[in-house]
N, C-alpha and C positions, 0 to 999 in steps of 0.2 A: 504494500500500500504506500501511496505517496505520503511523504512527511507533510503534515498540515502546516508546518512553518514555511513551506515552499510557495504558498499562495494564500490569498485571502479566503477564509473559510466562509461558506454559505451557512446562514443561520438555520440549524436544524436540531440543536440540542434542547432538551427540556429545561425550561427556566421558570422562575416564579413570575407569573403574568399578572399578579394583582395590580401592580402599578401601571402596567402597559395598556390594559383594556380601557377603552373610552367610556364604557358603561357596564352596569352589572350584568346585563344579558350577554354581552360579548365575553365578559370575564368567565361566566358560567360555561360558555361553549369552549373557550380556550383551555379551561382547566379540567375538562371532563376526563375521566379515567375509569376503567372498569373496576368494579368492586366485587370481590369474590368471597368476602366474609362479612356476615351481617350479625348485628345484635338481635336478640329474640324479641325486642320490643315491637308490639304491633303498630301499624300505621293507622292513625285516627281516621274515622269515616269522612271527615271534611276534606282531608288531604287526598284520600282515595277518589272522592268525587271531583276534586280539582284536577287530578292526574287524568282521569277518564275524560273530563270535559276538554282538557288541552288536546288529547288525542283526537277527539271528535272535531276540533276546529282546524286540523291540518288540511292542507290543500287536497282536493279530490278531483280526479280527471273527469271532465264533462259533467260534474255534479252527479256521478253515478253512485257515490258512497259505497264503493265496491270492496269494502273490507269489513271485517268483524274482529273481535278479540274475545277470548275465553279467559276469565279470571279463575285460576285453579285454586280452589279452597279445600279440596278433598286431599288429605295427607297421603292416601294410597295412590292417587293419581300423580301427585307431585313426586312421590318416591319412584314410581314407574318411569316418569319422564327423566328424573335424575339418573336412574340406572341405565336407561337407554342412551342418554347423552354422555354418560361416563363422567358426570360432574356432581359429586355428592353435595356440594355447597348449595345447589338449587333448593334443596329442602329446607335450608336455613332461612331463606328469604321469606319475610312476612307477606310479600306480594309476588305472585307469579302469573304472567300473562302469556298466552300464545296468540299471536296475531295471524290473521287468516286472509287470504285472497278469497273473496266471497261474491259469487254470482248467483248462488242459490236463492237468496232473498229477492234479487231482481227478477230472476226467472219465475219465481212464485208470484210476484206482483204482476208480471206479464200475463200469466195464466189466469189470475183472478180478474184482470182487466179485460182479457179476451179469451174466454174459455175455448174458442175454436183454434187458437194459435197452435201451429205445428212446430214443436220444439225440435223435431228431427229434420226439418226442412233445411236445405242448403243455405237459405237466406237468414236462418237463425244465427246470430253472431255472438251471443253472450258466452259461447264456449270456444271462441277462436283464440289462437295463440296471442294475437294482439291484445284482446280483452284480458286474457290471463295476465300478461305482463303489466298492463295498466292496473289491474287489481293488486298485483304484487307490489307495484310502486306505491299505490295508495296505502297499503298495509305498512310499508317501510316508513313512509312519511308520518303516519299516525304514531308508530312506535317511537320515532325520533322526537316527535313533539312531546310525548309522554316522558321520555327519558330526560329531555331538557327541563321539563317542568319539575321532575323529581329532583334533579340536581339543584334547581333554584330553591327548593324547599329544604336543602341540606341533606337529602337522602343520597344513597348510592345505588348504582345499577350495573348490571352486566347484560349485554345482548347475547342471546343464545342461538347461534347458528347450529349448535350441536343437537338441537331437538329434531333436526332432519337427518340424523344418522340413519334412522329407519322410518321414513315418512309413512309407510303403510301401517306400521305399528301405532304411530301417533294418531293417524286417521281413525283407526279402530278404537283406540283408547278414548279419544274425545268424541267418538260417534259422529264424525263429520259426514254429511250427505254429499251426493254428487254436486259438482260445481263449487266445492269449497276445498281449499288446499292450505296447509300450514306454511307459513313463511319464516317467522322468527319467534323466539321467545324473549321475554324481558323479565328479569328478576330484580326486585326493588326492596330496599330496606335501609335501616340506619347503619352506616358503615362501621365495621369493626376492624378496619385496617386503613392505612393511608399510603397506598402505593405511589411511587414516583411517577411523574408523567413520562410516557414513552416519547422518544424522539419522533418528530414528524418530518416527512420528506421535505427538502428545501423547495420553496415555491417554484423556482425556475424549472425544476424537473417534473412538475405535476400540473402547473397551470400555464397554458400557452396563450399566445395572441394570434388569432386569425387562422392558424393552421397547426396541425400536429407536429411535434418535434420528437426525434428519436434519441436514444441514449448515445448514439455514435456522434452526435453533434457536440462540438467542443464545450460549450457552456453547460449543456445538459450532462455530458460525461463527467465534467469536473464537479458539478453539484452532486451527482450520484456517488462519486468517489468520496467526497466529503461525508455524505450520508453513511456510506459503508464504515468509515472510521468512527462516526458518532455511534452507530448501532453496535459496533464491536466494543467500544468503551462502555456503553450502557450495560450490555450483558456481562461484561467483565466486572464492572464496579458496583452494579446495583442488583442485577438479577442473578440467578443460578451461578453462584460463585464456583461451583465444582463442575459445571457443565462445560463442554467444549465451546470456546468463543468463536463466533461466526459473524461475518459481515452480512449486510442485508442481501446482497446478491447470492451469497452462499446459502442463506436460509431459503430463498426462492428456488435455487437450483436443486436443493435437496428434496423439495416438495413438488417439483414440476413434472415428475414422471411416477408412474405406478399409481395404484389405487390409494386415494387419500383416506387414511384411517380405515373406518369401517362403513363409509358412506355407501348407501345403496343407490343404484342408478335412478334418477328422478323422472326422466321422461316417461317411462312406462307407468309410474305411479300417478303422474299428472294426468295421463290419458285415462287411467282407470277411474279417476274422479270426474270424468266426463268432458275434459277439455280436449279439443282437436288440435294437436300440435302441428298438423300439416297445413293449417291455413290461418 
């Protein structure tokens, strides 16, 4: 790796951002970090209502409101989700949500409005791949709104992509009907840890102007080399002291081939839920 003294470093190291943020909202966003240990204290009902209202006020494509969320309160269901996700701390969280791409509600409303509607017709598009992706986007936007609201209340969160390790099992566990598909989980609680901020990629390597730029371009390559050094130091100094130290590109290279963990193929599962992935 290049010696950082040989050039000006791009800013990508974690820092205390309390004084840099122009307002409280931006400070909350800049200081977000995943929390994986929670105190057992319950979240008061007023806060729960605020979190759910914040999610409902997120943007929604074409005003279709094509997402839903399940608040998991049954300890047995939470334990089953944690076991499948391979993350025991999920059951510690006082609040656990599974966000869903949901066209079932809209399809049922169509059927109620027009009992003669043919849901098997080629012209029916609530099961198309485009609509599925828009539903998925809506669910992610709602989750992010809830997460930001939780941090603003002094709570901690972790987003759970691991709930999709076996989507079919989760679909059965939550009794999801056709045209509903799980997207992400969100665990929320009062933090019982204060992890350091992870480094973020330098802005020139991730945000471009007018056209895409590749790592081979001089400025982008230099910024990514700086990021490699920052990530290497972060994992050496803060995280897993006994684990092999790796740069960002080594982390990606290690995970770029082979089956990722125990994730099941998702396209067949999505199609079994009634979405047509071919159109």
